N, C-alpha and C positions, 0 to 999 in steps of 0.2 A: 504493500498500499504505500501513495506515492508520502503520506504523512509523515510516517519513519523517516525518509529521504530529507528535510525539511530540518534547517538551524532549529537548534534548543528554543532560541532565544524568538524565535517566530511561534514556536508547538507553545510556549507560553502567554505571546498574545492572544494565540486563540484560541485558548481551555480559561482564560481570563471572561472573553465574549460567548462561551459556551457553546462552540462550533463541535457538534458533533459526527453529523454525517455531512461528507461533499456531494457534493452536484455532479454528474458525469460529465460536467464543461469541467469541472474541476477535476474528476479523478485524470482525465483523458489527455488536459493540452496542461495542466503544469508542467507533467513529464513531461512534454515535446519542447514547450519553452525552455525550457531548465535544459534541453541537451545542445539548445543554438542557432538552429535551425530558421530558417523563413516561414511562416506561418499562417496561415488565413484562419479563422474562427467563424464561423455562421451558426447561431442564434438566440433563441429568442428572448424577447427580457426578461427579468427573473431568472436566468436560471447559472448564474455566477461568473458572470462574464468580469466583473470588474473586481471580482474578489480573487479571483482569476491572474489578472494584471497586476495588482500591488501584490499580495503573495510572491509571483515569480521574481517581481523587482524587484523586492528586500530579500529573497534568496538570492537572488544574484550582486547584490552589490552589497548587502551586508553592512556596511555600514560607512562616515562620512572617509572622501578622500579628495584630497586637491583641493581644486576650486570651481572647477569647469564642470556642468550636468552632466551624468553618465546615463543617465534616460528621460526623454522626448517623450509625453505622452498628449498626443493631439485628440479632443475631444469638440462636442457640437454648440457648443456654447460654456458663457459664461459660469452656468447653474450648476452645469456638470464637471467642471473644473473642481468649484469649489465641495462636490461632493463627494469626487476618489479624493482630495488631500483629506478630506475631513474621516475619511474608510483611512490613509494612510498612516495617520495621526493614534487611530486605535491600531490596527495591525503594528505598527513600526515604534508602539511604546517603549521596545526596550534596543530602540538602536537607536544613534545620531543622526539617520539621517538626514541632509537638509532637504523637506519639500515647498518648494514656494508654485501657487496657482496665479492665473490671469490677476484676481480680482486682490492679490496684496498689495500692491499700487495705485494710484488713482492714477499717474502720469508714466511715461512708458519712460520716462531717464530713474524716476522711483523704480521701476521695476528692473531694469537693467542694473542698476545699482544693488538691487539685493543679490540681483542671480549672479554677479561678478563677485563679488565679498564672499560668497561658497555657497555653491548647489551641488544636489546628487541629481534630487529628479524636482521637472520641469512641467507645470500642463500647463495646458494651453490651448488656444481657438487656434483653426489655420489662420484667421486674419492677423492676429496676435503674433504669431511666429513670425509670417512676415516681417510685420512692420519692426520685432525684431531685431531679427536677422540681418534687415538693412539697414538699420539703425547702428550697426555692428554692438548688439546690445548681448548678444550669448555665442559661446565659443563652444564650436560640434567637435573638438578637433579629439574630445574623447570620449566619446558617446558609441555606448555598449549595444542601449536597445533607446530600436524607434517605433515607438506603441501609438496605430490609429484606433481610436472607439469609438463604434456609432456610426463607422465607415460610412454608409449610405447616405450619414446627414452631413458628414464632414464634405465629399465629394459631392454633391448635388451640383446638377449645371451650374449654377450660380458662381459659387465658388473651387471648382473645379482646377481653376489655373490658379488657383494660389496655393493648393497643390503640387498642381503642376510646376509652378515657379519654384516651389521649394525643396521638393522631395531630389531635385539635383545635385543640391550641395549638402545634405546628409551624407558625413562620409558611411565608409563601409563597416555597419554593424548588422544586428539580426533588427529585423523588420516585422511587425508584430500586429495585423488588422485583425479586428473585432468586427463584426456586423449583426443587421438582424436578417439582411436577404445580400443574394446577388445583383449587385448593377452593372453597367458593361463599363464606367467610368474605376470602378474595384477591377474589374476584369485589365483596363487598360493601364491600372497599376501595379498587380500581378505581373505584369509584362515588360510595364519601363521599368520597376524600380525593387524587383524583388529575386530574391535567390532564389529560384525551383523551389516554389514555396510546396510547403504540405498544407492538402484543405483538407480540415475539417467541419463536417454541414453537419448540424442536430437538429435542423428544420425539422425531417422527415421523419423523426422517432416516434 
């Protein structure tokens, strides 16, 4: 069982929230992501996708290191960035990982400074990561995990150009995509920016 392979400090945090039975998504996807492959996960809402993201990021990064982000999470709204960070604060309570989301600063300059002075995980919308990157506000040189959550919403036609504009600037690292349904935009991202990804589809279960 994958739980036996998690770090003790993470198991302790899970125990404190009385995490007892992992979902099918968590059981099958956490070991796959841990292996380092590129992966696309199609699963319905409330299936454990967010916890899968957070558990794998904490498990991979473990503790604070240097000053630049090692995990970048793109999601569909500011509210979602806040929700993901809130869950990081719970599951990462036994680590010193530095997690920042879009609403941690009102101005772009303030967000840049927060990230610049030490960050491990950064959670943003597609629009904000483009603004920050082209403002020279984020260093991706040590990035290990590039994650897109709710990809069908992040990559819809109106903002797909933002993902296409930014994705080529992401250095070689693990790329992970979570979605509620496959779209032609996700297929385009798969072809252009992922390295032979494994696709796990839970929508037919």
